N, C-alpha and C positions, 0 to 999 in steps of 0.2 A: 219054805226053803229049812237045809238042816242049820242054818248057821242061828235064827230064831226059833228053831223046836229046842235046839240046843240049852239057847237063853234062858230059854223056858221052863227047863227041866232044870236049871240049876239056881232058878230061884223059887222054884217048887222043894228043891233039898232044902233051901234056906228058912223058907217058912218053916218047917215040919222042922227042923233043927233048931228052931230059934225057945229061947228059957222063957221060962215062965214068968220072968220078970219083964217081959217085952211086954209094951203098954198095946192094950187095941187099936189105937189112933197105926201105931208101926204094921202090926199085923194088915190091916186092914189100905194098908199105902201098899203092901207088898204085893197082895195079892190083883192092888186095884193096878199095877204095873204088869205084872205077867197076864193079866187078860187083855190090857191095852196093848201088848204086844203080839198076841197069841192073833188080833183083832189085824197086826198090819200085814197086809197082802206085798210082798216083794214086787215092785214092778218087772215088767215082762220087757226081754231084753230087744232093744232095738234091730230091728233087721236091716243087715247094708242095703245102699242103694241097688249092688250089684242084686239079689237076691229078687230084688221085686220085678215080676213081670211088666217086661213093657206089653202097651198096647202094640196089636199089630197094625202095620201100615199096609196099602195095599202099592205094589209096585208101581210106580210113575212113569206114564210111556214119555219118549222122547220127544221133545217137541219139534212139530212138524217145521221143514226147513223156510226160510222167508221168501216170499219169490222177489221183495224188492231187496237188491243191493246194497252196500255201502259202498262211497267211497273207498276205493281201491281192491276190492273183495267181488270176488265171482258167485254172481247168483244164479237162479234158475232160469233166467230170459236171457242171461248173455251164456250158461252151458248150452243152452239148444240154439241158441244162435249162430254158437262157435261149430257146431258139432253137427247139426240138421242144413247140408246144401242147402243154397239159396239159389233163386231164380238166375240171377245174374253169373254165380256160382259156374252152374251148374252150363249156362251158354259160353261162359271163359273155356270150360273145362271140352269143350264139345268142339267148341273152334278147336283147341290143341289140338285133338287128336285126329281133327282132320285133315290139318296141314300134315303132321308125322305121316300117315295113310298115302295122304297125296304124294307127299316127297318121294315114300318109298317105292310108292308106284311108277315115280318118274325114273326113276335109278334102275329100276328092275326093267324097264323097257331100255332104259339106255344101253345097259350090260347085253340085252339081248336083240338089239339092233332091229324092233320091231318097228320098222320106221313108219308106217299105218299111221300103227297109235300112236306113236311117236310124235306125227307132225299135227295130232287130235291134243293132246295134250299141252303143246309148245304153244298152242295159239294161246292159252288162258294162265298159265305157268308162271308168279310171279319170280325172277330170277334173282331179286336181292332178297325173297324169305328164304333161301335155301341156308342150312342149319351151319354150316362150313363146309372152308375153302375144296377139302376135297372131293366135297358131293360136287361141285360148281365142276372142277377137272373135268368130273366122269362124265356131266354132261357135254363138255366142248371136246370131249374125248372123241362120244359116239357121233356128235357133230359131222366131227374131220372124220370119221368110218364111212357116213352116212352124205358126205359132202352137200352139209345143208350150209353154204356160206352165210346165204345171205339172215338164218337166224343169229350168226355168229356174229357182225355187223350189227346187228338189233340188240342183241346180250349187252353186248363192250359197250355202246353207246348208255345204255340205261346204265350200266355200272358204273360208267364215269362219273353220268350226270347227279347220282345219290353217293358220294364222293365216293367210291371205293377206293380200298387199295392201287396207288397205280402198280406195284409191282404182283401184288394179287392178279391186277388184269392182265400184266407181262405172265404172268404162270400159266394165266387158259388160254392168250394165245400160242405160246409155243405147245401148250399138248396140242390144241386143235391142230398145228400148224403140222407137227410129227405125229398124225396119224390118219394124216389123209392118205390111202391105199396110193398104191403105184406110183407114186411120188419123189423124184430122184431128190435127191438131195440139197442139189444148187435150187431146186423149186422149193422144194422146205424153205430155207434160207430166206429164199425170195417173198414167199410168201410170209413169214415172221416178221420181214421188214417193211412190206408194205401194209400191214394190218395195225402196226406200231405209227406209221406215218397217217395213217388214217385217220387212229385212235388223236393226232397232234401229242406224239409222247415217245419217251426214248427207251428200249429195252432194257430191266433190268438186269444187275451183275447178275444177279441170280440164274434167270435167264439166256444170258449167255454165256456164263459158263453151263449149263446144259444144253445150251446147241452146238458149243464145240465137241463136249463128249460126245453128244448126237452124230456129229461129223466124221469122228475119229472114227467112230464103231462103224460107219457108212463105208470104210475108206476115204475120207474125202479130205484127206491131211491137208491141203492145199488149202482149201475154204477155214477149216481149223486155225489156222495162221492167219488168213484175211481178218476174223474175226477178232482174235487175237489183239492183232495190229489196232482195226476201229477201236476197239475197246479201249486201247490204250491211248490212243485218240482221243477217245471222249474224257475220258479220268484225267487228261493233262489239259484240257482245253475249257474244263468246267469253271464257271467262273468263280 
């Protein structure tokens, strides 16, 4: 290193310029010191940890997902059980689809008044399973147009026994009675009242209102007035 060479040269120069009075022991001392300094090798600078070459590490593959799941987590078994339809789920879905198809088929026959096909379906249909009151109204209107009163009484009794709403039953009776073709207004009113008597129930106020409007449209105002009076009597005499 430069520092040691400079110091060595200075010591050599000091030896040459030493006076003759210098003792042999001193000369020997200077020479020994120079030799010792020249023999010293400076330590190598330490390399920083950053410059050291790190051993190569192979990339680790991600751990495989566990099959069994801990509480509160979704494992593979749970995932497959949720995504893959089970036999029970498939059977339930098939029944729902079958119900929708049968109901739509029934409504199509009712709207087209295809009596022969409708009669076959009416033997097996469950009137309580219809998805809405509007669909039931469509069925009863078709029964009125086709004059199928036997099915009307049968279905009304089934609905009453399954705790179907009295107001809804009264609506169905009105839909049937007003759909019977070539029937005079007074006969429609009579049919309306008779079916309520058979069901042992009073007409709902909503059905009365519809029947009054029906009578007015048929220019049977006196029948409408009579029904208004009857409705008022039932309201005021209700306990």
